[in-house]
N, C-alpha and C positions, 0 to 999 in steps of 0.2 A: 871949401875947395872949389877952385875955378873949373869950368867945364873942360878946359884944355888939360888940366892936371889929372882929371879922372881917367881911370883905366877903362877903356871900352871893352865890353864883353860881347863877343860875337857867338851867338847860338846858331846852330844849323841842324835841320832835320832832313835826312835823305833816306831813300830806300836802300836796303841792304841787298846788293846785287847777287850775292851768293844764296840768298833765301828766296824761295819761290812763293808766290801767292797761293794760299791754300784755304780750305774750309775747315772750320773748327767743329767740335761736336755739337755746338749750338746752331750750326748751319750758317754762321756769319763768315764772311770772307776776311781773311787776315793778311795784312801786308806788314812785314817786319821793317821798322824804321830804326835808323841809327841817329842818336842825339849826340852832338858834339858841342863843346864850348872851347872857343879859341883854338880850334883844330884838334883838340884832344877828345877821344871818345868818353862819353859820360855814361851812356846806357843804350840798350836796344829795347824797343817796345813794339808790340803789335798794334797796328791800327785795325780795329775790327769794325767791319761795315755790314749792314744788312744788305740783302740783294738789291733792294730799292735804293739804298744809299750808294752802293757800288755802281748801279746804273746811272745815277745822277752824276757821279764823278766821271764815269766813262763818257757820258754825253758832253760834259763840260770840257774834257780833254780833247775829244774829237772836234768840238767847235774851235778850241784854241789852236789845234794843229791844222785846221782846214786849209790855210794858205801856205803851209810849210811843204817843201818838197819831200816826197816819200823816199827814205833811204833804201838802198838795195836789200838790207837785212831787216827791214820792217816786218812786223807780223802781218799775217794775211788780212786782218781787218783794216789795215792802212793802205792796202794796195787797191788801186782803182779797178773797177769792173766795167768793161765796155759792153753795152747792150745794143742789139740791132737798132739801127736808126741813128746811131751816133751818140745816144745819151750816155753819160758817164755817172756812175754812182760809186759811193764808197761804203 
């Protein structure tokens, strides 16, 4: 079969907006993800992270968002804080 004749399968994994992040009985942080194939839901599954893993993901996201403008509805941790002397921290 030629590459152009093959059906392309598109998988996507996205957070489920209606589900909140929570802690399980094992103290891991769980984020529910939706798995889709060609736009059709296949399954939902929790991404379970230790506190240390969640901190690393949080730090990586903060770094990736560093140059992005902060939307008006952003969580508090994304809003800048002005310190005396003009320093700005996030």
